[in-house]
C-alpha positions in Angstrom: -5.5 8.8 8.0 -6.7 12.1 9.7 -5.2 10.9 13.0 -1.8 10.1 11.4 -1.8 13.5 9.6 -2.6 15.4 12.9 0.0 13.3 14.8 2.7 14.1 12.2 1.7 17.7 12.1 2.1 17.9 15.9 5.4 16.1 15.9 7.0 18.0 13.0 5.6 21.4 14.0 6.8 24.4 12.0 9.5 22.5 10.4 7.2 21.5 7.5 4.8 23.5 5.3 2.1 20.8 5.4 1.1 17.2 5.9 -1.6 16.1 3.5 -3.3 12.9 2.2 -2.3 12.0 -1.3 -4.2 8.7 -1.6 -6.1 6.2 0.5 -2.9 5.1 2.3 -0.4 7.7 1.1 0.7 11.0 2.7 2.8 13.9 1.6 5.0 15.9 3.9 5.8 19.2 2.3 9.3 20.3 3.4 10.2 23.9 4.1 12.9 25.2 1.9 15.8 25.2 4.4 14.9 21.9 6.3 17.1 18.8 6.1 14.8 16.1 4.8 17.2 13.3 5.8 17.1 14.5 9.5 13.3 14.7 9.5 12.9 11.3 8.0 15.3 9.8 10.5 13.4 11.5 13.4 10.1 10.1 12.1 11.6 6.6 11.7 13.2 6.7 15.2 9.9 7.7 16.8 7.5 5.9 14.6 6.3 3.4 17.3 5.4 6.4 19.5 3.6 8.1 16.7 1.4 5.5 15.1 -0.3 2.3 15.9 1.6 -0.9 15.0 -1.2 -1.8 12.5 -1.0 1.5 10.6 -0.1 1.0 6.9 0.9 4.1 4.9 3.5 5.4 2.4 5.0 8.7 3.5 6.5 11.0 0.8 8.6 14.0 1.5 8.1 16.6 -1.2 9.2 20.2 -2.0 6.7 23.0 -2.0 6.7 22.5 -5.8 5.5 18.9 -5.4 8.9 17.2 -6.3 9.4 14.0 -4.3 12.7 14.0 -2.3 12.3 10.9 -0.2 9.8 8.3 0.8 9.2 5.3 3.0 6.5 2.9 4.0 5.0 2.0 7.3 4.4 -1.8 7.2 
C-alpha cells in the first residue's frame, strides 16, 4: 500500500492535500478545495496501468479536507 500511496502522491503532485491509507486495501485522496475531482479521477483511471501493478487491489476514495466522500472507484 505504501508504494501505491507514494506513486499516487507523485502522480497527483500538489493538486491534492494528501493520499492516505484508510484500511487494509482502501485509500483516501484528500482533494484541494478548488480541484476538479472528476478530472483527477479520470486522469488516474486513464493512467492506472502505468501507476500500479495489474494485481493491485484497492478502493480509492476522493474526499474533501473535512472527510466527506466525493467519489470512489476500485482497482480490480
